[in-house]
Backbone as JSON Lines, residues from 0, in Angstrom:
{"i":0,"aa":"Q","n":[1.31,-1.35,-0.05],"ca":[0.03,-0.07,-0.14],"c":[0.77,1.05,-0.12]}
{"i":1,"aa":"V","n":[0.69,2.09,-0.77],"ca":[1.51,2.79,-0.66],"c":[1.39,4.15,-0.29]}
{"i":2,"aa":"Q","n":[1.69,5.31,0.2],"ca":[1.58,6.19,1.35],"c":[1.74,7.76,0.81]}
{"i":3,"aa":"L","n":[1.34,8.21,0.58],"ca":[1.49,9.93,0.21],"c":[1.23,10.74,1.54]}
{"i":4,"aa":"V","n":[2.21,11.38,1.87],"ca":[2.19,12.77,2.64],"c":[2.3,13.94,2.4]}
{"i":5,"aa":"E","n":[1.89,14.8,2.92],"ca":[2.06,16.18,2.13],"c":[2.93,17.21,3.82]}
{"i":6,"aa":"F","n":[3.31,17.85,2.51],"ca":[4.18,18.64,4.13],"c":[4.1,20.64,3.77]}
{"i":7,"aa":"G","n":[3.95,20.98,5.09],"ca":[4.2,22.85,4.38],"c":[2.79,23.29,4.62]}
{"i":8,"aa":"G","n":[2.01,22.99,5.08],"ca":[1.06,23.37,5.38],"c":[1.32,24.9,6.31]}
{"i":9,"aa":"G","n":[0.08,25.69,6.38],"ca":[0.18,26.37,7.81],"c":[-0.98,28.15,7.53]}
{"i":10,"aa":"V","n":[-0.03,28.91,8.2],"ca":[-1.07,30.14,8.35],"c":[-0.35,31.09,8.23]}
{"i":11,"aa":"V","n":[-0.86,31.85,6.7],"ca":[0.04,32.9,5.99],"c":[-1.36,34.17,6.21]}
{"i":12,"aa":"Q","n":[-0.38,35.26,5.63],"ca":[-1.09,35.88,5.04],"c":[-1.75,36.32,4.45]}
{"i":13,"aa":"V","n":[-2.55,37.17,3.35],"ca":[-2.72,37.5,2.57],"c":[-1.79,38.15,1.29]}
{"i":14,"aa":"G","n":[-1.36,37.43,0.28],"ca":[-0.75,37.67,-0.4],"c":[1.33,37.38,-0.22]}
{"i":15,"aa":"E","n":[1.04,36.38,0.51],"ca":[2.2,35.52,0.98],"c":[2.3,34.52,-0.1]}
{"i":16,"aa":"S","n":[3.38,33.83,0.54],"ca":[3.4,32.56,-0.47],"c":[3.91,31.69,0.64]}
{"i":17,"aa":"L","n":[3.54,30.12,-0.23],"ca":[3.78,28.82,0.37],"c":[3.95,28.1,-0.13]}
{"i":18,"aa":"R","n":[4.99,26.81,-0.18],"ca":[5.03,25.6,-0.66],"c":[4.83,24.49,0.21]}
{"i":19,"aa":"L","n":[3.67,23.78,-0.36],"ca":[3.44,22.5,-0.47],"c":[4.42,20.85,-0.62]}
{"i":20,"aa":"A","n":[4.5,20.12,-0.25],"ca":[5.31,19.05,-0.73],"c":[4.36,17.78,-0.61]}
{"i":21,"aa":"C","n":[4.63,16.78,-1.49],"ca":[3.99,15.18,-1.15],"c":[4.82,14.69,-1.74]}
{"i":22,"aa":"V","n":[5.15,13.56,-0.33],"ca":[5.94,12.19,-0.64],"c":[5.42,10.99,-0.66]}
{"i":23,"aa":"S","n":[5.76,10.24,-1.22],"ca":[5.04,9.15,-1.51],"c":[6.42,7.72,-1.27]}
{"i":24,"aa":"D","n":[5.87,7.08,-0.12],"ca":[7.08,6.15,0.28],"c":[6.6,4.77,-0.39]}
{"i":25,"aa":"G","n":[6.65,5.17,-1.72],"ca":[6.28,3.94,-3.26],"c":[7.0,4.63,-4.19]}
{"i":26,"aa":"N","n":[7.47,3.94,-5.16],"ca":[7.92,4.46,-6.19],"c":[7.22,4.59,-7.5]}
{"i":27,"aa":"I","n":[6.29,5.29,-7.22],"ca":[5.39,5.32,-8.54],"c":[5.35,6.39,-9.41]}
{"i":28,"aa":"F","n":[5.99,7.52,-8.69],"ca":[6.47,9.01,-9.6],"c":[6.37,8.8,-10.98]}
{"i":29,"aa":"N","n":[7.22,8.06,-11.22],"ca":[7.09,7.2,-12.79],"c":[6.11,7.23,-13.68]}
{"i":30,"aa":"V","n":[5.41,6.29,-12.48],"ca":[4.01,5.87,-13.52],"c":[2.58,6.47,-13.24]}
{"i":31,"aa":"A","n":[2.65,7.22,-12.46],"ca":[1.53,8.48,-12.13],"c":[1.31,9.43,-12.62]}
{"i":32,"aa":"L","n":[0.1,9.69,-12.78],"ca":[-0.8,10.98,-12.74],"c":[-0.95,11.78,-11.54]}
{"i":33,"aa":"M","n":[-0.3,12.69,-10.75],"ca":[-0.24,13.34,-9.54],"c":[-1.07,14.59,-10.08]}
{"i":34,"aa":"A","n":[-1.49,15.34,-8.06],"ca":[-2.43,15.93,-8.2],"c":[-2.35,16.46,-7.34]}
{"i":35,"aa":"W","n":[-2.68,17.8,-7.38],"ca":[-3.07,18.2,-5.89],"c":[-4.73,18.74,-5.97]}
{"i":36,"aa":"Y","n":[-5.26,18.42,-4.48],"ca":[-7.05,18.63,-4.96],"c":[-7.06,19.53,-3.54]}
{"i":37,"aa":"R","n":[-8.2,20.59,-3.08],"ca":[-8.0,21.18,-1.96],"c":[-10.17,20.99,-1.78]}
{"i":38,"aa":"Q","n":[-9.81,21.44,-0.44],"ca":[-11.24,21.2,0.13],"c":[-11.67,22.44,1.02]}
{"i":39,"aa":"A","n":[-12.2,23.06,0.98],"ca":[-12.74,24.23,2.06],"c":[-13.96,23.43,3.1]}
{"i":40,"aa":"P","n":[-14.61,23.98,4.15],"ca":[-15.24,23.76,4.96],"c":[-16.52,24.01,4.27]}
{"i":41,"aa":"G","n":[-17.62,23.07,4.09],"ca":[-18.89,23.63,3.32],"c":[-19.07,23.9,1.67]}
{"i":42,"aa":"K","n":[-17.5,23.21,1.0],"ca":[-17.64,23.12,-0.36],"c":[-16.8,21.37,-0.62]}
{"i":43,"aa":"R","n":[-17.08,21.16,-2.38],"ca":[-16.41,20.46,-2.35],"c":[-14.9,20.07,-3.38]}
{"i":44,"aa":"R","n":[-14.54,18.91,-2.83],"ca":[-13.1,18.66,-3.17],"c":[-12.81,19.13,-4.44]}
{"i":45,"aa":"E","n":[-12.07,20.25,-4.66],"ca":[-11.8,20.29,-6.34],"c":[-10.17,19.98,-6.61]}
{"i":46,"aa":"Q","n":[-10.25,19.96,-7.71],"ca":[-8.56,20.1,-8.1],"c":[-8.32,21.05,-8.37]}
{"i":47,"aa":"V","n":[-6.75,21.04,-8.17],"ca":[-6.03,22.7,-8.1],"c":[-4.91,22.38,-9.06]}
{"i":48,"aa":"A","n":[-4.81,21.4,-9.42],"ca":[-3.49,21.3,-10.54],"c":[-3.05,20.07,-10.71]}
{"i":49,"aa":"T","n":[-2.56,19.3,-11.78],"ca":[-2.14,18.28,-12.07],"c":[-0.78,17.89,-12.99]}
{"i":50,"aa":"I","n":[0.14,17.5,-12.82],"ca":[1.75,16.91,-13.53],"c":[1.16,15.93,-13.74]}
{"i":51,"aa":"T","n":[1.84,15.54,-15.37],"ca":[2.14,14.28,-15.24],"c":[3.64,13.62,-15.07]}
{"i":52,"aa":"P","n":[3.81,12.45,-15.21],"ca":[4.97,12.04,-15.34],"c":[6.48,12.91,-16.26]}
{"i":53,"aa":"G","n":[5.82,13.14,-17.29],"ca":[6.95,14.02,-17.74],"c":[7.25,15.65,-16.89]}
{"i":54,"aa":"G","n":[6.15,16.1,-16.16],"ca":[5.69,16.99,-16.12],"c":[5.17,17.91,-16.36]}
{"i":55,"aa":"I","n":[4.24,17.32,-17.37],"ca":[3.27,18.79,-17.94],"c":[2.06,19.19,-17.16]}
{"i":56,"aa":"P","n":[1.98,20.42,-16.81],"ca":[1.23,20.77,-15.63],"c":[-0.45,21.56,-16.54]}
{"i":57,"aa":"T","n":[-1.1,20.92,-15.54],"ca":[-2.82,21.95,-15.57],"c":[-3.27,22.61,-14.81]}
{"i":58,"aa":"Y","n":[-3.81,23.34,-14.48],"ca":[-4.32,24.01,-13.35],"c":[-5.81,24.51,-13.51]}
{"i":59,"aa":"N","n":[-6.4,24.97,-11.71],"ca":[-7.51,25.13,-12.59],"c":[-7.56,27.06,-12.45]}
{"i":60,"aa":"I","n":[-8.71,27.11,-12.82],"ca":[-8.94,28.58,-13.08],"c":[-8.26,29.35,-12.06]}
{"i":61,"aa":"H","n":[-8.82,28.96,-11.1],"ca":[-8.9,30.09,-10.01],"c":[-7.22,30.35,-9.7]}
{"i":62,"aa":"V","n":[-6.29,29.36,-9.97],"ca":[-5.22,29.2,-9.45],"c":[-4.12,29.73,-10.59]}
{"i":63,"aa":"K","n":[-4.19,29.49,-11.5],"ca":[-4.09,29.61,-12.81],"c":[-2.87,31.16,-12.86]}
{"i":64,"aa":"D","n":[-1.36,31.19,-12.92],"ca":[-0.59,31.73,-12.49],"c":[0.39,32.53,-11.3]}
{"i":65,"aa":"R","n":[-0.75,31.47,-10.31],"ca":[-0.18,31.83,-8.84],"c":[0.36,30.53,-8.87]}
{"i":66,"aa":"F","n":[-0.36,29.67,-8.94],"ca":[0.21,28.34,-8.91],"c":[1.67,27.73,-9.39]}
{"i":67,"aa":"T","n":[2.34,27.16,-8.93],"ca":[3.31,25.89,-9.55],"c":[3.33,24.51,-9.2]}
{"i":68,"aa":"V","n":[3.21,23.64,-10.4],"ca":[3.01,22.3,-9.23],"c":[4.33,21.92,-10.26]}
{"i":69,"aa":"S","n":[5.36,20.94,-9.22],"ca":[6.35,20.73,-10.2],"c":[6.45,18.96,-9.12]}
{"i":70,"aa":"R","n":[7.42,18.49,-9.52],"ca":[7.78,17.15,-9.38],"c":[9.15,16.86,-9.22]}
{"i":71,"aa":"D","n":[9.74,16.08,-8.65],"ca":[10.76,15.42,-8.92],"c":[10.91,13.68,-8.15]}
{"i":72,"aa":"N","n":[10.78,13.13,-9.54],"ca":[10.47,11.59,-9.81],"c":[11.61,11.05,-8.95]}
{"i":73,"aa":"A","n":[12.86,11.25,-9.17],"ca":[13.33,10.74,-8.2],"c":[13.55,10.39,-6.83]}
{"i":74,"aa":"K","n":[12.77,11.59,-6.54],"ca":[12.64,11.7,-4.95],"c":[11.18,11.68,-4.33]}
{"i":75,"aa":"N","n":[10.4,10.95,-5.62],"ca":[9.2,10.59,-5.18],"c":[8.62,11.65,-4.38]}
{"i":76,"aa":"T","n":[8.57,13.4,-5.12],"ca":[8.32,14.27,-4.37],"c":[7.44,15.1,-5.06]}
{"i":77,"aa":"M","n":[6.28,15.93,-5.2],"ca":[5.68,16.81,-5.91],"c":[5.54,17.75,-5.47]}
{"i":78,"aa":"F","n":[5.38,19.22,-5.73],"ca":[5.4,20.24,-4.99],"c":[4.5,21.09,-5.27]}
{"i":79,"aa":"L","n":[3.89,21.8,-4.51],"ca":[2.39,23.19,-4.77],"c":[2.94,24.31,-4.31]}
{"i":80,"aa":"Q","n":[3.6,25.82,-5.27],"ca":[4.05,26.54,-4.88],"c":[3.2,27.53,-5.02]}
{"i":81,"aa":"M","n":[2.08,28.25,-3.98],"ca":[1.27,29.01,-3.98],"c":[2.1,30.63,-3.44]}
{"i":82,"aa":"R","n":[2.1,31.25,-4.89],"ca":[1.59,32.78,-4.41],"c":[0.74,33.44,-4.34]}
{"i":83,"aa":"S","n":[1.12,35.04,-3.99],"ca":[-0.45,35.21,-4.03],"c":[-1.56,35.2,-3.14]}
{"i":84,"aa":"L","n":[-1.95,34.84,-2.39],"ca":[-2.57,33.55,-1.85],"c":[-3.54,34.81,-1.28]}
{"i":85,"aa":"K","n":[-4.6,34.15,-1.51],"ca":[-5.89,34.59,-1.28],"c":[-6.99,33.72,0.23]}
{"i":86,"aa":"S","n":[-7.78,35.18,0.38],"ca":[-8.67,34.33,1.51],"c":[-9.25,32.92,1.02]}
{"i":87,"aa":"E","n":[-9.83,33.01,-0.07],"ca":[-10.46,32.17,-0.95],"c":[-9.49,30.63,-0.8]}
{"i":88,"aa":"D","n":[-8.41,31.0,-1.09],"ca":[-7.49,29.62,-0.98],"c":[-7.31,28.38,0.71]}
{"i":89,"aa":"S","n":[-7.86,29.11,1.39],"ca":[-7.57,28.68,2.7],"c":[-8.23,27.13,2.26]}
{"i":90,"aa":"A","n":[-8.28,25.99,2.63],"ca":[-8.75,24.7,2.45],"c":[-7.99,23.7,2.74]}
{"i":91,"aa":"V","n":[-8.04,22.52,2.8],"ca":[-7.07,21.43,3.08],"c":[-7.16,20.83,2.21]}
{"i":92,"aa":"Y","n":[-5.38,21.27,1.85],"ca":[-4.85,20.72,0.23],"c":[-4.51,19.27,0.46]}
{"i":93,"aa":"Y","n":[-4.94,17.97,-0.17],"ca":[-4.66,16.7,-0.65],"c":[-3.66,16.19,-1.69]}
{"i":94,"aa":"C","n":[-2.76,15.45,-1.47],"ca":[-1.94,15.15,-2.44],"c":[-2.74,13.95,-3.39]}
{"i":95,"aa":"H","n":[-2.52,13.21,-4.52],"ca":[-3.57,12.36,-4.95],"c":[-2.61,11.9,-6.29]}
{"i":96,"aa":"A","n":[-2.77,10.43,-6.38],"ca":[-1.85,9.69,-7.29],"c":[-2.9,8.75,-8.06]}
{"i":97,"aa":"R","n":[-2.66,8.86,-9.28],"ca":[-3.44,7.73,-9.73],"c":[-2.75,6.83,-10.94]}
{"i":98,"aa":"L","n":[-2.35,6.21,-10.29],"ca":[-1.23,4.33,-11.6],"c":[-1.91,4.76,-13.22]}
{"i":99,"aa":"I","n":[-1.32,5.04,-13.41],"ca":[-1.73,5.01,-15.51],"c":[-1.97,3.75,-15.72]}
{"i":100,"aa":"S","n":[-1.2,2.71,-15.63],"ca":[-1.26,0.94,-15.65],"c":[-2.89,0.69,-15.67]}
{"i":101,"aa":"S","n":[-3.06,1.37,-13.86],"ca":[-4.18,0.2,-13.36],"c":[-5.22,1.29,-13.14]}
{"i":102,"aa":"S","n":[-5.23,2.82,-12.79],"ca":[-6.33,3.42,-12.83],"c":[-6.21,3.69,-11.01]}
{"i":103,"aa":"T","n":[-5.59,3.19,-10.08],"ca":[-5.19,2.82,-8.46],"c":[-5.37,4.13,-8.32]}
{"i":104,"aa":"L","n":[-5.78,4.44,-7.54],"ca":[-6.28,6.04,-6.86],"c":[-5.32,5.52,-5.45]}
{"i":105,"aa":"Y","n":[-4.61,7.05,-5.31],"ca":[-3.89,7.19,-3.93],"c":[-4.38,8.29,-3.25]}
{"i":106,"aa":"W","n":[-4.39,8.83,-2.25],"ca":[-4.52,10.23,-1.29],"c":[-4.15,10.19,0.01]}
{"i":107,"aa":"G","n":[-3.33,11.37,-0.32],"ca":[-2.57,11.81,1.78],"c":[-3.7,12.58,2.52]}
{"i":108,"aa":"Q","n":[-3.26,12.66,3.35],"ca":[-4.11,12.67,3.99],"c":[-4.77,14.06,4.56]}
{"i":109,"aa":"G","n":[-3.66,15.14,3.79],"ca":[-4.07,16.49,3.71],"c":[-3.06,17.45,4.65]}
{"i":110,"aa":"T","n":[-3.48,18.16,4.23],"ca":[-2.52,19.24,5.49],"c":[-3.47,20.96,5.38]}
{"i":111,"aa":"Q","n":[-3.45,21.02,6.08],"ca":[-4.36,22.95,6.15],"c":[-3.36,23.76,6.13]}
{"i":112,"aa":"V","n":[-4.31,24.64,4.76],"ca":[-3.73,26.02,4.18],"c":[-4.73,27.22,5.03]}
{"i":113,"aa":"T","n":[-4.14,28.02,5.51],"ca":[-5.23,28.95,6.08],"c":[-4.87,30.54,5.86]}
{"i":114,"aa":"V","n":[-5.42,31.12,5.02],"ca":[-4.87,32.26,4.47],"c":[-5.42,33.45,5.47]}
{"i":115,"aa":"S","n":[-5.2,34.54,5.82],"ca":[-5.66,34.9,6.89],"c":[-5.19,36.42,6.22]}
{"i":116,"aa":"S","n":[-6.58,37.35,6.74],"ca":[-6.49,38.69,6.03],"c":[-6.03,39.72,7.42]}
């Protein structure tokens, strides 16, 4: 069973930056589509960004131009650099992996990001 663990959440002020990391204990990064999701209280979980094994990203329209997703396959780590944070970015952020060969899904436990005004 592969485990995903997120790091880097915390409390920041509006306009500040934060970087999240997701580390896998299994060697899956070369064969998985990775993604960040988030869920705010009372709202549905939404996809924030995805990144292919080759490093091609996609972004939610609400974070495009502010967030950057990247990955280091050799270290089984994915990052989410968040800039110009807004109060509406406050949520629990989850790391997600989907194995391309089997469509098996994995989720991290989540890390809280709070943007305070």
